[in-house]
N, C-alpha and C positions, 0 to 999 in steps of 0.2 A: 739539096745541099750536095755540092761536089765533094768527093772524097778521093784523096790521092795519097798513096802510102809509099814511104821510103823504107826500103828494107834495111835491116841491121847489116852493117858492113864489118867484117872481121878485120883486125889490124893486119897490116903487111900484105896489101893486095898487089904490090909490085910497082905502083906508079911512083914517080919521083915526088918527094915531099915538097909542097909549094912553100914559098916564103911568106909567112903570115905577118901582116903589118898592123893589124888591129884585132881586138877581140872584145866580146862581152861575156862576163862571167856571171852565171846564175847567182852566185853568192852575193853579188853586188845588188841584187834585187830583193833581198830578204828583209832588210831593216824596216821597210815601209809596208811589208805584207806579212809580218810574223804571226798575226792573229788569223790568218786564212786557214784555220783548222776546224774541222767538225768537233765541237765541244760537247762531249758526252758526259763528262764528270767534272764538277767543280767542288773542291773540298779543301778549305783552308787547313784542316787538320792534316791532310796528306800532302799539302803543298801543290795540289793539282788545279790547273785552270785559274790561277790567281790573276793572270792578266785579263781574264774575262769578268772579273768582279769590278764593275764600273763605278760610277759616281754614287755617293751616298753611303758607302760602307766603310767601316774602319776595322782593322784587324785587332782582335783582342784575345786574351787567354781567359777561359772560363775558370770555374772553381777547381777543375781538375787539371789546370794548365794545358788544356787542349785548345789550340788556336781555333777561333771562330770568327765570322764576320758579323759585325754589329751595325745596325742601322740606327744611329742615335737620334736622327730627326725623322722627317716624315717620308723620305724618298730613298729608294735604293734601286740600283739597276744592275742586271746581269746581261752580258753580251753573249749571243749564241751565233756561231758561224755554221751555216748549213749549205755547203757548196751545191748540194743537189736538192735543196728545199725539202728536206726529208725529216723534219721534226714532227713526230707523231704524238708524243706525250712528254710531260715534265713531272718529275717528282722533286719536291724540295723538303728538306728537314729543317723545321723552324721551331723556335722557342722564344721565350722572353727573358730579359735580364733577371737575375736572382731576386732583386728587390722590387719586382714589378707587381707583386700582390697576386691575388687569385682571379681577378677579373680578366677575361679574354680581351685581346685587342683585335679589332676588325681591320683587316688588310685587304685592299683591292689590288688585284693583279691584272696587268694588261700585257698583251703581246703585240709588239709593233703598234702600240698606242690604241689597240682595240681591246675592250674588256674581255678578260679571260675567266676570272674566278673571283669570288668573295670568300676569304678565309677568316676563321676565328682562331687566332693564334693564342695558345695558352702557354703557361710557364714551362711545363715539361716539354721535352723534345717530342715533336710529332711529325709524321710524314704526311704530306699532302700531295695527291696526284691530280694532275690536270691534263685533260685531253686537248690537243691543239687542232682546231679546224685547219684543213689543208690550205684553204684560201687565205689564211693569215700569214703563211710562211713564205718568205722570200728566199730566192737563191742568194747566198752570201750572208751578210750581217743581219741579225735579228736582235731585238732588244726585249727583255722581260723586266717590267717595272713593277715594284712593290710600293704601295702608297698607304700610309697610315694617316687618316684624316684627323687624328686627335692632336691638334696643333699645340695645345697648351700643356701637354703632359711633360713631366719633369724627368723621371728616371725609368720610364717604361720603354725600353729599347727592344726592337725585334732583332733576333739573332738567327744567323744562317750557319748550319754545320755542313750541309751537303746538298748539292743539286745534281740531278741526273736527267739527261735529255735522251730520249729513246728515238732513234730514227725509224722511219716507216718500214725499213727492211729488217728491223729487229736486231738481235745480237747484243751481247753484253759488252760493256766498255772494257778496254784493256788497261788496267790500273797502272802498269809500268810505262805506258806509252808517253813520250814527251807531249806536252800540251801546247807546243808552239813549233813553228818552223824555225830551225836554227842553222846558222852558217858559221864556218870556221875556216881558217887558213892553215893548211898542214903541208909538211914537206913530203914529197913522194918522188922517188927516182931522181933525187938531186934537184928537184924544182919545187916551188911552192904552188899549190893548187887550191882552189876553193872546194870545200865540202859542204853539202847542204843536206840536212836531215828533214824529211817530210813524213809525218804520221799519215795513216790512211784517212782519207776525207780531207785532203788539202790540195792547194795548187798555188803556183807562182806564175805571174804574168811578166813578160818582157815585151815592151812596145818600142820599135825602132824602125829606121829606114834601112833597107837591105842594100849594102854596097855590092859592087861587082866582086865576083870570086868568093862568095860567102858560103859557109857550110856549117851544119850542126855538128857538135863535137861533144865528147864526154863518155862516161861510163856510169853504170848504176849497180848497186848491190841492194839486198833486201833481207831484213830480219823479220820473220813472221811472229805472230803472237805466241806466247808459251802454250804448250799442250800438244797433244797428238792431232794429226790431220787438220791443220789450220785451213780455214776457208781461203779461197784464192783472192788475189787483188789484181787490179789492172793498172799497169804503168803506161803512161801516154804522154806524147807531145803533140799538140795540135796547133796549126797555123791558121789564123784568120786574116784574109787578105782584104785589099781595098774594095773589092766588090761584095764583101759580106759573105764570101764562100769560105768554108772551113775545110782544111786539108789535114789528114792524119799523117804525121811524120813518124810516129812510133805508137804502136798499140800492142802491148804484150801482156797476156794473162800469166800470172806467176802463182804456182800452187804451193810453193815451199820456199825454203831459204835459197838465196843467191849469195853465196859466200865469196866467190871469185867474181869481181866486177865484170860486167858485160859491156862491150864497146857499143856506142851509138854514134852514127853519123848520117848525114843526109845533105844532099846538094840543094842549096837555096838559090841557085843562079836564076831560076825562072822568075823569081820575084825581085830581081835586081832593080833598084830605084824605087821600089814600092814601100809604103808604110805597112807594117804587119804587126800582129800580136802573136807571140808564142805563149802557149799555156802548157806548163809542165805540171803533171798531176799524178796522184795515186788515189784510186777509189776502191771501195769494198766490193763484196760483202765482208771479206776478211779484214783483220786488223794486222797492220804491219808497219815497220819503220823502213822507209825507202831512203837510201843514201845516194846522192849524185856526187860523182867524183870528177872535178874539172869540167863540169857541164857548162855549155854555153854556145856561143857562136864565134867563129873566127873568120877573117877575111884577108885576102891578098891586097885589099884596098885599105887605106888608112881611115876610112869613114866611120868606123864603129867607136863610139865614145860611151864610157860607163856613166850611169846616172849619178848626178851629184846635185847638191843644192844650188839653185840659181842665185840665191842671195846669201852670201857668206859674211863672216865677221871680218871687217877691214879696219885697220888703224888709220885715222886721218892724219894729215899733216898738221903742223903747229906753226903756222906762218906768223901769227901775231899781228896780222894786217889791220885789226880793228882797235888795237891799243887796249885800254882798260875802261871802257865807258860804263855808265849805268846800263843795266840790261833789264828791261821791263817786258814780261811776257803776259799778255792779256788774253784770256781764253773765254770766248763766248760759247756757252754750252749748247750743243745740238743746232749749230748754225750751218746750214748748207750753203755752198758757195754762191749759187745763183739767186740767193735772197738779197745780195748786197750789190749796190750800183756799180762798183768797179768790176764786178763779175757778171754784169748783164742783168742785175736784179730789176724788178718792176718799179721800184720806188727809190728815191734818193736816200742814201745813208751817208750823211755828211762827215761823220767822224771817221768812218772807214775810208771814205774818199780823201780826207785830209792826209791820213797816213800814206795812202797809195801815191799821193802827189809828191811825196818826199822820199819815196823808197822804191821797193820792188814788189810788184804784184805777181804772185805765182798762180797762174790761171788754172793749172792742173795739179793741185796738191791732193794727195791721198792720205787718209788716215789708216792706221793698222788694225782698227776694229770698229764696230758699229755701236759700241756703248762705252760709257765713261771710264769704268775701272780699267778695262783692258787697253783702251786707247791712251789714257793719260799716263799710265805706268810705262807704256811703250815710248811715249813722247819724252818722258823724263829720263829714260835710260838709253834710248837709241836701239832697243832690242824688242823683238816681237813678244807678244804676251805669252805664247805657248813656250817660248824659250825661257821666259821668266817663271813659268809655272803659275801664272796669274789667270784664274778662270772664274772665281766666285768672290763675292764680297768677303774681305778680310783674309784672303790668301796673301801671304807675305812676300815682299820683295826679297830676293836672295841677297844675303849679306855680301857675297862676293861681287855683286854688280853695283858699282857706284852710281848714284843718281845725280842729276844735274845740280841740285842745290849743294850736295856734298862737294862736287868738283869746284863750284863757285866759292864755297866757304873756304876750301883749301887754298884758293887763289887770293884770299884776303877780302872777299866781298862780304858785305853785310847782307844776309839772306832773309827774305820776308815772304811769308805765305799769307794771303788773304783770300778766303773762299766763302762763297755763298752755298757751295755744294757740300753736303755732309760727309762725303766718303773719306776725306782725309782723317776723320776721327776714328775710322773703323780699325785701323792698325797703325802702330807707331812707325812702321817701316815706310809708310807713305809720307811721313813728315821728316825723315832723316835729312840732316843738313840744313834745315830751316832754323835759324836762330830765333825768329819772331813768328809766331803762329797765331792766326785768328781765324777760326772757322765759325761762321754764324750758325745759330740754331733756329729751328722752325722754318718758316717759309719767307723769311726776310730777304727781299731782293732790292730794297731801296737803300740800305746802308752800304756805304763805300768806305775804303780806307781813308783815314785822315792823313794829311801830309806828314805829320810827325811820326806816324808808324810806317808809312810807305817809304819815306826818305829820311829816316832818323839819323843816318850817319853822313858826315860830310865826305867820307870816302865813297868808293864805288859800291853801288847797291844792285843786288839781283832780287827782283820781286816777281812772284807769280800771283796774278790777280785772276781768280776763277769766278766769273760771273754766271749765275744760273740762267737767266734769259739768253736765248729764246726757248729754252727747254720747256716741254709740257709741264704744268698746265699753262695754256695760253691765256693768261689773265693779267695783262698789263694794266697799270693804273691809268687814270686820266692824265693827259689828253689823248693817249694812244688807243685806249679801248673804244672801239667803234669807228676808228678812223677810216677803215677800208670795208667795214661790214655793216654799216648802218642800214643799208638797203635790203639786207637779207631778211626774208619772211618765213623761212622754213623752221623745222624743229630739230635740226642737227645740233648736237652739243659736242664739246671738245674735251670732256673729262676722259682720263686714261681708260676707265672701265668701259667707256663707249667706243673708243677708237681701237683699243688693243684686240678685241675679238675678231676683227676683220682679217681674213686669211685668203690666200689665192684660190682655195677650193670652196670658199663660201659662196653659195648661190646668190645671196642678197648683195646688192651693191648700192651705195648712196647715189643720188642723182648728181649730175654735173654741178648743179647749183650748190648742193651740199658739200661736195669736195672743194669747190671754189671757196665756200665759206670757211672751211677748216683751214685752208691755205692762207686765206686773207687774215684770219685770226692769228695765224703764225706770223704773218708779215707785220701785224701790229706789235707782236712781241719782239720781232726783229728791230722795229723802229725804237722800241723801248730799250733794247739792248744797245743800240747805237748811241742813244742818249746817255746811257751809263758809261760807255766808252768815252764819250766826249767829256764827261765830268772827270774821269781818271786822267785824260790828257790835260785837262785844265789844271790839275794838281801839279803836273810836271811843268806846265807853262809858268804858273805862279811861283814855282820854286826856282825858275831859271835853269832847269835841267832838261828841257825838252830837246833842244837842238843837238846837244852832244850825246844824247841817249840813243841806245839801240832798242827799238820798240818792236815787238813781235805781236801781231794780231793773228789769232788762229782759232780753230774750233776742234773739239775732240771727235766729233762725228756730225753727220748731217741729219736729215729728217725726211721721211717718206710720206707721200700723199697718193697712195694706191698705184704708183707707177708699176709695181710688181705685186699688187694685190694686198698691200699692208699700209697702215698708217704708222707714224712715229718711227722707231728704230730698234736696234739690238737683235732682231731676228734674221735679218738678211744682210748681204754684203754687196748689194748692187750700187751703181754709181751714185744714186741719190743720197745714200748714207755714207759713202766713202769720200765723195768729192767735197772738200772743205775749203773755206777761205784761208789764205796764208798771205800776209803782207808783212814785209820787214822794212821799217823806217831806219835807215842807217845813220850812224853818227856823222856829223858834217865833215869829219876828217876823211871819210871814204869817198873817193871820186871814181868816176868811170864805170859805175855799176849800171846794169841794164834796168830799165824801168818796168819792163814786162818780160816774164819768162813763160814761154808756152810749153816747154818740155815738162813732162810729168816729174813730180818730186814727192817726197814723203814727209810726214810729221816726224818720222824717226831721224830725219836729217837735222833736226834742231840741235841736238847735243853735239854731234860731230862738227857742225858749223861753228858752234861756240868754242869747242876744243881747238879747232883750227884758228879761228879769228882772234881768240884771246890767249892762245898758246897755253891752255890749261894743262896741268900735269895730272897724271893718274889715268886710269882706264886704258892701259897699254894694250889690252887684248882687243880693243877696237869695238866697232859697232856694226849693226846691220843696216844703219843709215849711212849717208855720205855727207861730206861737207858741201854746202851750197855755194861757197865762195868762188870756186873755179867756174861754175856755171854762170854765176851772177856777173863775174868780171870778164866774161866772154872767152874763156879758155875752152879748148876742146874737151868734151867729156864723152865717155862711151855710153851706149844705150844700157838700160837697166830694167829690171823686173820688179814687180810689187806684189806683196803678199798681204793677206788680211785674214783674221780669224775672229769668230765670235762664239762664245759659249751658248748664245741664244737667249738665255735668261740670266739675269744677275742674281737670282734668288737661290739660297741654299735649300729652300723648301719647294723648289719646282724643278722638274726634270729638265736637264740640259738638252738643248736642240742645236748642237754645234754645226757650224758652217765654216767653209774655208774658200778662199779665192786666191787665184794667182793670175796676174796680168803679165804677159811676156810677148814680145815681138808683135804687138798690135792685137793680140787675142786675150780675152779674159775667160777663165774657167772657174765656174762655181760648183762646189761639191758639197752635198749634204750627206755625210757618211752614214747616218742612222737610217736613212731611207734610200740610199744609193742613187740619189738624183744628181745628174750632171747637166750643166748648162754651159754652152760655148758661144761666145760673142766676138764679132769683129769690131773692136771698139774704135778703130779708125774710121770705119764707114758707118758704124752704128753706136755712137757714144752713149746713147740712152739705154743700150742693152735690151732692145725690144725683140730682135729676131734671133731666136735660139737656133744655132747651127748644129748642135749635138746630134739630133736625129739624122741629119743629112751628111755629117762628116764625123762618123763615130770614131774612127781611128785617130783623127786629129784630136778629138776630145780625149781619147784614152791616153794619147801621148802627153798632152798637157796635164791631164790628171795624174799621170805617173810623176811628172815633175813636181806637181803640187804635193803629192804624198811623200816624195823624197824630201822636199823642203820641210814639211811638217815633222817627219821623223827626225831629221837632222836638228831642227829647233828643239825638240823634246830631249834629245841626247846631249845638246850643247852644254847645259848646266846640270844634266841628270836630275831634272825635276819633272814631276808627273802631271802638273796642271789639274785636270778634272778629277784625277784619282785622289788628290790630297783633300782631307777634310778642311772645311773652313769653320771658323769660330762662330758661336752664336752671336746674333745681333741683339742689342738691347731694344726695349719696346719703342723708345723714341726713334731709333734708327729704322726700325721696321715701319713705323708710321710715315716717316719721311720718304722712304723708298716706295711705299705704296702711293703716296701723293705724287711721286715722280713717275709712276706707271710701271715700276720694275717688278713689284710683287703681286700685281693684280692677276 
């Protein structure tokens, strides 16, 4: 590894001050990296490390009014950041809820999903110490999961009062130390500058392309831990270049307080035009609080741009070009685009083809998530799921975000919901704005809405018809069952419990014939779903309201068949589960629309399209989707980016495995934060996302990952909701059984 050191330069060296035309401020890179801190102490009572208490915990006051974290269900997660992969041991102080009785609760503890310990937790507070094998620790984020397998217990909750993580270098935690990286804007010498606080054991990354005339700038000060003779810390700035070589721009050992900020500068001109990563860090063995003052990069070239979300909230126009037609949205659950004939499917799907013949086919529609709850709530609000705080069954839609049925109701529409999927029952916020609601129970996929409930009003109607097929289980009735699979002679089955366990790292793999059988069974279910669509369209025909209606056919997500090592959906965000059918049959009053749109679009575009075309009032803050009308009518539109997120599992009783995806400028970036895995694809040349470029283009991957994390952090701050960190309500037994049948809780 090449090492190149830039000396500290004192202010006032005599050269003329250049004219700076752009700058990057380190403070602008904090929001999406604030947890990049070695977490040695988590204590609800002391308010330390609360950001590291992940999913499954709720803050409570015990009998002495001391805050504790309680795990009311079976799972709880703590997040540990170890920049040097130096977690040697863990101590946790656990107890049971006061009404738990005398019997101990068996709790399994895993570290990065590998078994770590089996604990018998008793009612009284007890300290449990666990040694962590070095091979389990990753540099960066690590996760500690607690699992209580006693699924049917009522009031026996595991409680956490304190957790301590000891680094391999030893040393006691500094209780007063901030537990996150913080940024602020302060006035200094008549100007506003960014200030960044970094506790020992933390770093911040900046990824950017270096313009001409760039240099490092800023100052730092340091507050050591209390006490005499504090151990030293090392302050550093390192640059990683396009060749994978690391260069030291600053490395200074500090043995005590630095009260008067020291200036830092360095010439970056040798990397002009290159993509680089700067890492600003403070490391032990001592404990200290490092403060950066106005730190960052500046340039005489205007090429430096601060990070910002690539998908912002925009208010659409309200053209009213569609008048006030009936609006019928028909959702076929788990329908991937290439299963239908207008999208290149292997078998004719006449009902979808009929809609396509009279409207617009969007060949490259993307959904915002790979499972129903997060996708449908995004579709009905025009906002991404993590902006809404929707992560697990029965998370509530925020009151301040109007949903599509509410907007339609306010415009005088009769609003109808008919669903074969049970999730609309789980929380009333999913039904807001619907005047008529019918959600089927059990596994009934044959019942469809009657004309009198779908079109009860002579005035304009908005209806959402959510049909469960082709969602797993792939069990269509006759004559669809066996239509494409009658020749199969193997023993592969299509139950969720059989398909879900397949993972990319599992050595066993079904034969090509087995995979083809599973996909053909799915295609039989697609044919069944198309027949249900035909029956719904028949209702509109017989009512004389088909021609003047605006009919939207779409799906909430696709389905996987081992393209990336998995069956079904929800765990990944690759093209096979994000590419969905979208067809809009326009009312006959609209002329001049494009029959086929090849530009990528999003399901989040549904609401802004209707706000625009129907001139709906409300939702003045706008959406993260765009109106499709300009694109459909041939107007010039600018390129756009697409984001997707999944919690990974829909169950409140199973540990989340979140994934995020950002597609921008012909590249898609997939990131799994809990395992640190990054994948990069050129989706223009490789639409199936088979050739991972991240190992060969690491800085390009880091740059797009930075944009992804900025987008995610901005989404979460947009409505100040926390998503995974908020508790979801308990589901009733019937709901649990239905979700198990759909493959979510297996």
